[in-house]
PATORZA-264577 format. One line per field, with one value per residue: chain; x, y, z of N, C-alpha, C in turn. Coordinates in steps of 0.02 Angstrom, whole numbers. Example, Ala and Ser with C-alpha at 12.3 -4.5 7.8 and 13.67 -1.06 7.14 Angstrom:
residues 2
cadena: A|A
nxx: 660|642
nyy: -284|-112
nzz: 390|354
caxx: 615|684
cayy: -225|-53
cazz: 390|357
cxx: 660|645
cyy: -165|2
czz: 390|394
//
This chain:
residues 421
cadena: A|A|A|A|A|A|A|A|A|A|A|A|A|A|A|A|A|A|A|A|A|A|A|A|A|A|A|A|A|A|A|A|A|A|A|A|A|A|A|A|A|A|A|A|A|A|A|A|A|A|A|A|A|A|A|A|A|A|A|A|A|A|A|A|A|A|A|A|A|A|A|A|A|A|A|A|A|A|A|A|A|A|A|A|A|A|A|A|A|A|A|A|A|A|A|A|A|A|A|A|A|A|A|A|A|A|A|A|A|A|A|A|A|A|A|A|A|A|A|A|A|A|A|A|A|A|A|A|A|A|A|A|A|A|A|A|A|A|A|A|A|A|A|A|A|A|A|A|A|A|A|A|A|A|A|A|A|A|A|A|A|A|A|A|A|A|A|A|A|A|A|A|A|A|A|A|A|A|A|A|A|A|A|A|A|A|A|A|A|A|A|A|A|A|A|A|A|A|A|A|A|A|A|A|A|A|A|A|A|A|A|A|A|A|A|A|A|A|A|A|A|A|A|A|A|A|A|A|A|A|A|A|A|A|A|A|A|A|A|A|A|A|A|A|A|A|A|A|A|A|A|A|A|A|A|A|A|A|A|A|A|A|A|A|A|A|A|A|A|A|A|A|A|A|A|A|A|A|A|A|A|A|A|A|A|A|A|A|A|A|A|A|A|A|A|A|A|A|A|A|A|A|A|A|A|A|A|A|A|A|A|A|A|A|A|A|A|A|A|A|A|A|A|A|A|A|A|A|A|A|A|A|A|A|A|A|A|A|A|A|A|A|A|A|A|A|A|A|A|A|A|A|A|A|A|A|A|A|A|A|A|A|A|A|A|A|A|A|A|A|A|A|A|A|A|A|A|A|A|A|A|A|A|A|A|A|A|A|A|A|A|A|A|A|A|A|A|A|A|A|A|A|A|A|A|A|A|A|A|A|A|A|A|A|A|A|A|A|A|A|A
nxx: 2458|2375|2459|2584|2550|2519|2636|2706|2660|2672|2802|2827|2756|2832|2950|2903|2882|2992|3059|2997|3021|3155|3147|3073|3144|3248|3207|3193|3078|3018|2883|2827|2792|2899|2990|2966|3014|3046|2968|3081|3157|3194|3102|3010|2914|2796|2753|2630|2553|2571|2438|2354|2319|2413|2522|2526|2475|2612|2612|2496|2564|2687|2686|2600|2681|2774|2695|2668|2772|2843|2965|3042|3065|3224|3220|3101|3016|3113|3112|3116|3232|3330|3458|3605|3729|3903|3972|3873|3792|3890|3918|3771|3760|3872|3819|3706|3756|3818|3746|3719|3602|3472|3422|3295|3244|3287|3279|3333|3278|3227|3279|3417|3460|3413|3404|3326|3239|3299|3393|3495|3624|3674|3811|3887|3927|3847|3743|3695|3580|3488|3521|3389|3316|3232|3196|3156|3109|3111|3064|3016|3044|3160|3247|3271|3323|3446|3501|3502|3601|3719|3709|3670|3661|3576|3455|3340|3351|3251|3193|3300|3302|3164|3170|3181|3055|2964|2994|2965|2820|2778|2816|2733|2617|2487|2562|2643|2790|2960|3070|3230|3320|3432|3560|3725|3831|3964|4009|3901|3733|3591|3437|3326|3191|3102|3018|2904|2921|2798|2701|2744|2714|2591|2538|2586|2496|2367|2348|2316|2370|2445|2563|2694|2668|2646|2769|2849|2792|2871|3033|3167|3306|3344|3424|3437|3359|3206|3108|2972|2939|2967|2876|2765|2770|2775|2641|2590|2657|2576|2448|2456|2470|2359|2265|2310|2285|2142|2112|2148|2133|2079|2197|2356|2518|2677|2736|2626|2555|2665|2674|2538|2542|2655|2593|2506|2525|2553|2422|2327|2419|2478|2584|2607|2512|2569|2716|2815|2849|2896|2790|2803|2848|2809|2826|2953|3020|2975|3011|3158|3180|3109|3153|3175|3050|2983|3056|3015|2862|2833|2841|2745|2635|2620|2562|2430|2254|2197|2280|2388|2550|2680|2851|2951|2888|2824|2696|2543|2393|2223|2091|1948|1817|1678|1680|1814|1877|1809|1869|1998|1960|1911|2018|2088|2169|2115|2084|2056|1953|1864|1827|1781|1672|1588|1557|1472|1363|1186|1180|1120|1058|1101|1254|1233|1120|1138|1292|1383|1314|1328|1469|1497|1418|1492|1609|1589|1556|1575|1614|1719|1871|1875|1810|1901|2010|1973|1957|2072|2147|2073|2117|2249|2277|2252|2357|2476|2467|2470|2602|2681|2656|2715|2853|2901|2902|3007|3116|3145|3142|3239|3294|3180|3142|3253|3244|3121|3148|3237|3168|3081|3179|3216|3096|3080|3196|3169|3051|3098|3190|3081|3029|3131|3155
nyy: 2918|2831|2856|2795|2655|2632|2659|2546|2439|2454|2441|2313|2238|2279|2212|2078|2065|2083|1963|1873|1908|1880|1736|1686|1733|1649|1535|1413|1415|1533|1655|1787|1893|1908|1995|2119|2250|2223|2324|2451|2451|2574|2655|2808|2847|2917|2873|2817|2663|2508|2452|2293|2205|2202|2143|1992|1899|1822|1696|1598|1612|1567|1424|1395|1416|1302|1193|1200|1158|1026|950|816|647|558|432|437|413|342|239|298|328|278|152|186|144|192|273|323|395|494|564|612|713|796|847|923|995|1091|1190|1363|1423|1426|1270|1176|1039|904|778|621|524|386|288|317|322|208|33|-26|-144|-186|-76|-103|-143|-32|42|125|300|373|303|302|322|477|574|621|748|826|982|1057|1211|1384|1510|1531|1633|1696|1594|1554|1682|1688|1560|1577|1681|1599|1486|1512|1452|1338|1371|1408|1543|1628|1612|1669|1807|1853|1843|1790|1802|1773|1644|1591|1618|1538|1418|1404|1368|1233|1076|1146|1157|1182|1119|1098|1028|914|957|972|919|887|774|713|696|787|811|929|971|1105|1160|1231|1211|1220|1197|1057|992|1007|921|806|780|806|756|849|853|743|740|764|690|565|529|517|399|299|213|329|429|526|687|811|836|884|919|948|909|771|738|743|668|537|518|536|409|311|351|299|156|121|152|64|-51|-46|-71|-204|-384|-511|-589|-573|-552|-464|-412|-382|-288|-186|-156|-94|15|89|102|204|336|347|320|400|471|559|534|387|350|384|352|385|335|183|52|-54|0|0|-132|-163|-78|-120|-249|-251|-160|-213|-242|-106|-54|-135|-91|40|25|-92|-89|11|-50|-139|-63|-40|-79|-253|-294|-431|-473|-552|-546|-620|-656|-649|-641|-569|-538|-467|-395|-384|-352|-237|-153|-147|-100|17|92|121|184|310|390|411|526|706|766|649|586|676|667|529|542|631|537|453|522|523|393|314|342|511|561|640|581|464|434|338|222|264|266|134|73|117|73|-61|-89|-179|-116|-15|-25|2|117|195|184|255|377|423|434|548|641|646|671|804|898|829|844|979|996|931|1005|1124|1081|1117|1265|1266|1203|1257|1232|1169|1082|1013|947|852|789|731|638|563|492|428|334|265|213|120|35|-17|-70|-177|-247|-311|-394|-477|-541
nzz: 6816|6728|6612|6647|6660|6532|6471|6532|6491|6340|6342|6384|6280|6171|6212|6194|6055|6011|6051|5981|5852|5844|5872|5742|5638|5645|5597|5462|5390|5385|5364|5249|5328|5426|5402|5444|5552|5726|5860|5926|6090|6134|6106|6112|6249|6239|6100|5986|6025|5899|5801|5865|5775|5673|5732|5783|5937|6018|6080|6014|5886|5870|5912|5795|5689|5705|5694|5561|5490|5546|5633|5549|5608|5596|5532|5460|5304|5262|5159|5041|5005|4895|4848|4740|4634|4679|4581|4501|4599|4636|4523|4491|4607|4586|4460|4504|4610|4535|4490|4529|4552|4683|4741|4814|4826|4736|4613|4528|4388|4293|4145|4141|4275|4345|4304|4153|4055|3899|3885|3944|3897|3828|3823|3757|3730|3650|3640|3780|3899|3924|4077|4178|4276|4403|4476|4621|4667|4755|4723|4551|4452|4504|4512|4372|4329|4394|4340|4204|4188|4233|4153|4008|3878|3907|3875|3740|3619|3599|3734|3810|3766|3800|3938|4115|4174|4070|4053|4176|4184|4082|4127|4230|4174|4173|4183|4273|4239|4188|4060|4020|3896|3823|3873|3894|4025|4129|4056|4009|3929|3990|4046|4126|4228|4300|4441|4557|4744|4803|4694|4676|4796|4808|4702|4738|4848|4799|4685|4569|4430|4422|4350|4402|4528|4469|4419|4526|4590|4538|4550|4605|4627|4766|4782|4820|4983|5060|5196|5195|5059|5079|5171|5100|4989|5039|5072|4946|4890|4962|4926|4796|4804|4879|4766|4676|4735|4746|4616|4589|4599|4731|4757|4706|4617|4672|4569|4482|4564|4565|4442|4405|4479|4429|4305|4322|4289|4151|4100|3991|3937|3802|3742|3733|3638|3520|3420|3531|3651|3719|3727|3796|3911|4045|4090|4053|4146|4275|4275|4289|4397|4509|4648|4688|4686|4783|4896|4906|4929|5014|5160|5186|5136|5246|5340|5306|5317|5297|5208|5147|5163|5163|5222|5152|5037|4868|4840|4857|4959|4981|5073|4997|5030|5026|5137|5164|5051|5047|5145|5085|4970|5032|5070|4949|4836|4818|4704|4608|4697|4675|4545|4539|4626|4544|4443|4504|4526|4520|4508|4615|4788|4846|4915|5044|5091|5154|5204|5241|5176|5047|5027|5034|4932|4814|4838|4826|4696|4553|4435|4476|4466|4334|4325|4404|4322|4208|4248|4296|4181|4123|4217|4192|4046|3987|4072|4025|3880|3877|3924|3838|3721|3775|3774|3646|3658|3760|3731|3602|3415|3362|3456|3497|3385|3381|3514|3489|3393|3451|3544|3458|3414|3525|3560|3451|3465|3606|3559|3465|3547|3636|3547|3512|3626
caxx: 2444|2357|2506|2621|2520|2516|2697|2736|2611|2701|2865|2813|2734|2897|2994|2881|2879|3074|3078|2955|3052|3210|3127|3045|3202|3297|3167|3204|3008|2999|2835|2851|2782|2952|3037|2937|3049|3020|2974|3138|3148|3209|3036|2996|2848|2737|2732|2570|2574|2553|2384|2370|2302|2473|2562|2472|2508|2665|2604|2472|2594|2754|2659|2568|2748|2803|2647|2655|2831|2857|3031|3028|3115|3272|3195|3034|3023|3181|3093|3111|3307|3357|3530|3630|3808|3938|3994|3808|3783|3939|3891|3718|3777|3916|3785|3657|3799|3852|3701|3711|3531|3460|3382|3275|3231|3317|3294|3356|3239|3222|3327|3489|3482|3392|3417|3271|3252|3303|3426|3555|3676|3696|3859|3928|3917|3802|3669|3687|3507|3495|3501|3328|3316|3179|3228|3099|3138|3063|3031|3054|3073|3220|3288|3294|3363|3507|3519|3507|3666|3757|3705|3626|3657|3532|3382|3341|3365|3194|3190|3345|3277|3111|3188|3162|2979|2933|3009|2917|2758|2781|2819|2669|2550|2480|2570|2687|2860|2999|3109|3289|3342|3493|3606|3790|3860|3996|4036|3842|3678|3553|3367|3305|3131|3101|2956|2914|2905|2722|2674|2760|2685|2509|2520|2597|2443|2299|2345|2280|2390|2475|2623|2755|2656|2649|2842|2877|2762|2925|3096|3195|3361|3346|3496|3438|3299|3179|3066|2896|2932|2968|2808|2698|2798|2752|2556|2586|2673|2530|2384|2467|2457|2289|2237|2325|2242|2076|2108|2171|2093|2096|2272|2412|2593|2697|2755|2564|2547|2704|2648|2481|2567|2693|2548|2460|2552|2546|2363|2304|2475|2473|2641|2581|2471|2613|2778|2856|2852|2885|2716|2806|2889|2797|2848|3025|3042|2953|3057|3224|3172|3064|3187|3171|2981|2968|3079|2962|2803|2826|2820|2682|2589|2608|2523|2365|2220|2166|2331|2431|2606|2740|2925|2993|2845|2811|2623|2493|2332|2192|2024|1907|1744|1654|1704|1890|1879|1786|1930|2047|1928|1895|2090|2110|2179|2058|2057|2030|1894|1819|1802|1742|1608|1542|1532|1425|1312|1131|1172|1090|1055|1151|1294|1204|1067|1172|1357|1403|1295|1351|1542|1493|1395|1536|1675|1567|1534|1620|1659|1765|1928|1868|1806|1969|2072|1951|1958|2146|2160|2049|2158|2325|2272|2259|2421|2523|2470|2508|2674|2710|2671|2770|2916|2920|2935|3053|3169|3154|3115|3292|3309|3112|3144|3307|3211|3069|3192|3283|3101|3052|3234|3213|3036|3103|3247|3117|2996|3143|3203|3028|3005|3178|3152
cayy: 2847|2799|2859|2755|2587|2618|2655|2491|2398|2468|2406|2232|2213|2287|2150|2011|2075|2076|1900|1831|1916|1828|1657|1680|1745|1586|1476|1414|1425|1603|1676|1853|1947|1908|2053|2178|2246|2231|2392|2450|2463|2637|2697|2859|2820|2950|2850|2776|2588|2487|2400|2228|2156|2186|2097|1940|1882|1778|1625|1560|1618|1517|1356|1386|1398|1233|1146|1201|1119|983|921|733|593|542|366|450|408|303|195|337|331|205|157|181|137|258|318|363|442|551|601|653|757|842|889|961|1041|1136|1242|1412|1447|1375|1214|1156|977|874|696|596|470|348|234|336|303|143|-1|-45|-193|-156|-15|-130|-155|25|69|180|365|393|265|301|364|550|583|652|778|872|1025|1097|1288|1420|1558|1522|1686|1717|1544|1562|1733|1662|1508|1618|1712|1548|1431|1550|1398|1298|1402|1432|1606|1672|1622|1716|1874|1869|1833|1742|1812|1729|1566|1568|1624|1461|1360|1398|1336|1160|1046|1180|1130|1202|1083|1116|963|902|1005|923|926|828|735|672|738|789|856|946|1002|1158|1172|1252|1169|1220|1157|986|964|1019|882|747|774|808|726|893|844|681|733|755|632|498|515|497|328|242|225|385|446|588|705|848|820|930|894|957|854|698|712|737|599|478|517|509|332|288|354|257|99|122|160|-3|-114|-49|-92|-270|-430|-525|-606|-565|-546|-411|-380|-347|-232|-132|-138|-58|79|118|126|256|398|335|323|461|515|560|499|316|329|402|308|422|303|114|37|-98|39|-22|-199|-158|-39|-159|-318|-238|-123|-240|-226|-37|-48|-162|-41|98|3|-155|-66|52|-102|-162|-27|-38|-137|-303|-323|-474|-467|-573|-526|-655|-686|-603|-644|-521|-550|-422|-395|-360|-341|-169|-112|-141|-61|90|126|146|237|381|412|429|607|753|763|587|577|718|632|480|577|654|468|426|555|497|316|298|391|554|561|669|539|414|431|262|175|297|239|59|60|137|29|-124|-85|-209|-80|10|-20|31|189|225|195|302|449|441|443|607|685|640|682|880|925|792|859|1048|992|904|1068|1174|1071|1153|1316|1275|1176|1261|1195|1113|1029|983|882|803|752|675|588|517|468|379|285|236|171|63|-7|-56|-138|-231|-293|-347|-448|-524|-577
cazz: 6829|6670|6571|6675|6648|6464|6451|6543|6440|6285|6348|6383|6216|6140|6220|6170|5990|5994|6065|5922|5790|5843|5864|5689|5579|5651|5579|5389|5355|5396|5323|5232|5393|5478|5371|5479|5604|5791|5897|5967|6158|6152|6074|6158|6288|6201|6041|5986|6005|5839|5808|5877|5720|5637|5769|5828|5996|6009|6097|5964|5829|5882|5890|5724|5643|5716|5673|5487|5456|5601|5612|5546|5640|5546|5504|5418|5246|5237|5091|4983|4983|4856|4833|4671|4631|4706|4524|4485|4656|4636|4452|4498|4654|4552|4418|4549|4652|4490|4489|4574|4588|4746|4736|4878|4813|4677|4613|4466|4379|4224|4126|4155|4338|4364|4233|4125|3997|3831|3883|3998|3858|3790|3867|3702|3758|3593|3661|3840|3909|3950|4136|4190|4336|4429|4531|4648|4694|4789|4668|4489|4418|4532|4488|4316|4320|4408|4293|4142|4183|4234|4088|3946|3833|3926|3861|3687|3616|3626|3796|3828|3742|3835|4004|4155|4180|4027|4063|4232|4166|4041|4174|4278|4146|4191|4251|4312|4237|4122|4051|3976|3870|3788|3904|3908|4089|4160|4013|3996|3921|4041|4042|4197|4240|4356|4452|4628|4796|4813|4642|4678|4857|4790|4655|4779|4896|4773|4609|4521|4364|4402|4307|4449|4575|4438|4402|4586|4608|4534|4586|4594|4671|4797|4782|4883|5007|5089|5241|5167|5004|5100|5201|5053|4940|5083|5071|4871|4879|4995|4877|4734|4844|4880|4704|4637|4775|4719|4541|4590|4638|4802|4754|4646|4634|4679|4508|4454|4595|4541|4361|4418|4512|4367|4238|4342|4272|4090|4081|3955|3910|3727|3707|3724|3576|3461|3427|3564|3712|3717|3747|3850|3956|4117|4110|4056|4209|4335|4271|4313|4459|4563|4712|4718|4691|4845|4951|4925|4949|5055|5230|5168|5132|5299|5377|5272|5332|5251|5144|5179|5108|5200|5215|5096|4990|4806|4830|4895|4979|5012|5096|4945|5054|5024|5204|5172|4989|5057|5189|5043|4935|5058|5066|4893|4829|4815|4622|4595|4724|4642|4474|4564|4647|4483|4397|4552|4535|4471|4496|4687|4837|4851|4979|5096|5112|5201|5186|5247|5119|4983|5010|5020|4862|4767|4838|4804|4628|4510|4386|4514|4436|4266|4334|4433|4270|4160|4276|4306|4117|4105|4246|4155|3973|3974|4076|3986|3818|3880|3942|3772|3679|3804|3760|3583|3674|3812|3697|3545|3367|3338|3503|3499|3335|3403|3562|3473|3371|3502|3575|3420|3416|3588|3552|3411|3511|3640|3528|3439|3612|3659|3495|3508|3698
cxx: 2426|2414|2569|2619|2531|2595|2729|2705|2648|2771|2864|2797|2792|2948|2981|2884|2957|3088|3050|2995|3111|3187|3109|3096|3253|3264|3173|3136|2978|2944|2868|2834|2841|2991|3012|2970|3017|3012|3036|3126|3154|3167|3021|2930|2792|2717|2669|2581|2539|2484|2397|2368|2362|2532|2526|2508|2560|2650|2561|2518|2649|2736|2634|2632|2770|2766|2651|2712|2853|2935|3012|3079|3152|3249|3133|3052|3088|3169|3102|3188|3339|3417|3538|3704|3843|3957|3932|3795|3827|3920|3837|3726|3820|3869|3739|3699|3835|3813|3707|3649|3518|3408|3358|3273|3249|3310|3295|3307|3259|3280|3404|3502|3466|3381|3349|3290|3253|3363|3493|3612|3704|3751|3900|3888|3857|3744|3658|3623|3533|3485|3430|3325|3248|3207|3160|3138|3094|3028|3063|3080|3144|3267|3311|3330|3437|3553|3539|3583|3722|3766|3645|3621|3596|3465|3387|3338|3303|3181|3227|3336|3216|3130|3155|3082|2942|2934|2962|2844|2735|2775|2759|2608|2561|2534|2623|2772|2887|3054|3164|3309|3414|3545|3673|3813|3894|4007|3957|3789|3628|3480|3342|3240|3133|3035|2955|2891|2825|2675|2684|2722|2615|2489|2534|2528|2383|2293|2306|2302|2425|2541|2681|2738|2667|2725|2872|2843|2829|2983|3135|3262|3360|3424|3497|3366|3277|3113|2995|2881|2926|2898|2762|2713|2769|2674|2550|2594|2607|2456|2401|2469|2402|2252|2244|2289|2172|2062|2130|2131|2109|2164|2309|2476|2620|2718|2684|2546|2594|2685|2583|2504|2603|2647|2512|2475|2548|2473|2337|2357|2473|2534|2641|2548|2518|2677|2826|2882|2855|2829|2734|2856|2877|2834|2930|3053|3035|3000|3135|3233|3120|3096|3168|3099|2970|3004|3025|2899|2787|2804|2770|2630|2564|2564|2444|2322|2196|2223|2386|2486|2671|2817|2958|2958|2835|2733|2587|2430|2292|2120|1984|1831|1732|1684|1777|1904|1863|1833|1976|2016|1918|1952|2110|2108|2123|2035|2027|1960|1838|1786|1753|1665|1548|1521|1471|1364|1241|1121|1137|1087|1113|1188|1263|1148|1090|1240|1396|1387|1320|1427|1539|1467|1447|1590|1650|1537|1596|1656|1695|1829|1926|1856|1867|2017|2053|1970|2026|2172|2135|2089|2229|2327|2294|2327|2477|2527|2501|2577|2711|2712|2717|2838|2945|2955|3002|3118|3198|3143|3174|3302|3240|3117|3193|3275|3161|3101|3220|3233|3093|3116|3231|3153|3053|3145|3210|3073|3037|3168|3141|3017|3068|3187|3094
cyy: 2803|2800|2807|2685|2581|2613|2576|2434|2386|2431|2337|2202|2215|2220|2085|2006|2058|1995|1867|1851|1876|1764|1638|1688|1683|1520|1486|1423|1479|1624|1753|1906|1948|1970|2116|2188|2250|2311|2401|2467|2540|2676|2746|2836|2855|2922|2813|2704|2560|2448|2330|2175|2142|2155|2053|1919|1822|1698|1583|1573|1576|1446|1339|1371|1331|1187|1141|1158|1085|958|841|696|567|484|369|448|370|258|238|343|272|217|154|165|204|301|358|411|513|595|652|719|799|881|935|1016|1096|1200|1297|1437|1406|1331|1180|1074|961|793|679|531|440|310|244|325|228|94|-20|-95|-167|-103|-43|-122|-90|52|125|245|389|369|273|347|434|549|630|682|813|919|1076|1173|1322|1474|1554|1572|1698|1660|1545|1627|1715|1606|1537|1652|1651|1506|1462|1497|1351|1312|1416|1511|1649|1679|1676|1799|1892|1869|1781|1755|1776|1667|1542|1567|1546|1411|1345|1368|1251|1113|1077|1155|1171|1156|1112|1042|967|954|955|965|873|773|684|724|732|828|868|981|1047|1165|1206|1199|1166|1188|1078|960|959|949|803|731|756|770|776|876|764|675|729|700|571|484|490|441|286|261|293|403|522|617|766|852|881|902|884|915|795|675|693|682|539|470|508|435|310|279|303|184|81|114|93|-54|-109|-69|-170|-319|-450|-548|-596|-559|-476|-360|-344|-289|-170|-113|-89|4|122|143|185|316|396|336|401|496|503|523|413|298|335|353|360|387|223|90|-17|-73|6|-92|-199|-127|-91|-215|-307|-198|-150|-238|-155|-26|-72|-120|11|72|-52|-125|-26|12|-131|-125|-11|-99|-198|-320|-365|-494|-483|-554|-555|-679|-629|-604|-604|-534|-485|-427|-365|-339|-257|-120|-97|-85|22|124|150|197|306|409|430|505|641|743|689|571|612|696|567|498|609|593|448|458|535|415|277|358|435|540|579|622|492|395|361|212|204|262|160|30|73|86|-49|-142|-119|-178|-23|29|11|115|229|246|251|374|466|465|520|663|696|690|758|908|892|819|930|1041|969|961|1119|1161|1109|1231|1324|1242|1214|1215|1144|1052|978|912|832|764|703|622|533|465|404|316|242|182|110|14|-54|-97|-187|-277|-328|-403|-498|-570|-608
czz: 6770|6614|6581|6643|6569|6429|6460|6504|6368|6282|6349|6323|6166|6144|6187|6098|5968|5991|6000|5863|5780|5843|5785|5628|5595|5614|5494|5350|5371|5343|5308|5280|5433|5457|5414|5537|5675|5818|5945|6048|6177|6125|6121|6186|6263|6134|6043|5979|5936|5849|5813|5816|5678|5669|5817|5895|5988|6028|6058|5904|5817|5867|5820|5677|5646|5684|5593|5456|5520|5570|5612|5585|5586|5507|5457|5347|5213|5181|5034|4956|4959|4833|4758|4681|4648|4652|4506|4532|4650|4580|4461|4548|4617|4508|4464|4584|4601|4481|4543|4601|4640|4734|4806|4880|4749|4678|4536|4460|4304|4210|4133|4221|4361|4303|4222|4071|3942|3821|3922|3959|3813|3834|3818|3734|3706|3622|3741|3866|3936|4021|4143|4262|4344|4485|4548|4672|4730|4749|4598|4457|4444|4520|4419|4288|4335|4362|4224|4135|4195|4178|4046|3894|3845|3892|3785|3674|3616|3700|3838|3821|3787|3907|4055|4174|4130|4038|4133|4234|4115|4084|4212|4249|4164|4146|4293|4309|4184|4114|4004|3959|3828|3805|3922|3978|4110|4123|3992|3972|3969|4018|4122|4197|4300|4382|4526|4680|4814|4759|4649|4742|4847|4744|4696|4823|4861|4715|4569|4445|4361|4369|4348|4502|4538|4429|4472|4622|4581|4561|4557|4649|4691|4795|4822|4912|5049|5141|5223|5100|5030|5132|5150|4999|4978|5075|4978|4847|4916|4956|4816|4751|4844|4816|4662|4671|4748|4635|4529|4623|4708|4811|4702|4663|4641|4613|4484|4487|4571|4472|4362|4447|4455|4308|4254|4301|4186|4064|4043|3940|3836|3690|3692|3668|3517|3479|3463|3632|3689|3751|3802|3907|4030|4136|4096|4120|4269|4329|4300|4377|4525|4634|4737|4730|4766|4898|4957|4955|4999|5133|5226|5169|5204|5355|5356|5294|5287|5207|5195|5129|5153|5179|5153|5046|4925|4797|4883|4900|5000|5023|5036|4971|5040|5072|5186|5100|5006|5096|5139|5005|4970|5064|5016|4883|4805|4744|4606|4631|4697|4570|4484|4577|4588|4440|4441|4548|4484|4477|4555|4725|4833|4923|5036|5127|5165|5170|5188|5182|5047|4970|4996|4959|4807|4776|4827|4735|4584|4462|4413|4485|4370|4274|4356|4362|4216|4189|4296|4228|4103|4153|4212|4083|3955|4008|4037|3919|3828|3881|3880|3723|3703|3791|3694|3606|3716|3780|3633|3476|3355|3389|3513|3444|3349|3458|3548|3428|3404|3536|3535|3404|3464|3585|3507|3441|3557|3618|3498|3494|3632|3608|3502|3582|3702
//
């Protein structure tokens, strides 16, 4: 009787595990545990059942998988999809589609995609801005291995000799990017950065480096979409909007709002000190991309309490009371809040004493905009400096010199344009 009961239980358990395996293997977000084969139904009845700790019960496991990456409504994040001319769209898609290595999420950004003041009349091929891309992949070592086989010329000689493991380890250094630059493709020069989806989403949510998140505060063209990135990007855009509101007065224009948002990623960037970036870059960008910025942020602002921004208006008003500002402050990204808490230590009663009073005290501080600007600078400076130094490794000496010269030339033209206008 006992043997029959155990055999029946074993067969039932095996059937459940087989169903679970089928369910998980059809899910595009399957974890590494899915590769474990299910127990065959033809297993002899005398075999010893596997331990349950290796095979969690299917009922809690399946909902957990679905909750980790929910299916987003088709309209979610529609504000992120910015239009570009058909010729530009076709070129961007053609370039990304020519890579054999699997790309999960890709976007193009910069003056080569969206017009900026000072560069609109540069129609010659020699003066045309380089097209900038970011590719988010699942496994960087695997991706670079495939890409090195297809496009060995994209990598400097030392990287090809040392192999994809060297490239992926260098990429992993903060802020988690490897750039290939001055790459001729489809009749244009491109620069593309490779990161992982995990690194990208972590920065979008927490602002650990603000290197990727900061670039995605500004208009960009999505070429390959991913539900997880779209979700975290919406959080990133909302965080940028909250941060800018905390740094602005009670009333301001939408251009002032967009300039505050665009300037977040340039705080602490060492290139802004050197003649490597146009110091008027933020103004040049916002002046020509105001419509795209509005598309990104207007609808998000409608969902924030205390913000008044009419559909046809370019003027914005907000509630600047400590309670309203505390509501924004509490929802800032983890890394920025960590810096703010550190600054608040010793300046009043601790957070544990009275949490509500603690938030109101910080939110009501007139120095809060300066504190946020200072701490954003502290977040950006180190990873931006590391990435600039990594550029010498990823591009090689010759391309690094060429890239730096191009940046200086671009800076000089931008400066001349600002003076003339």
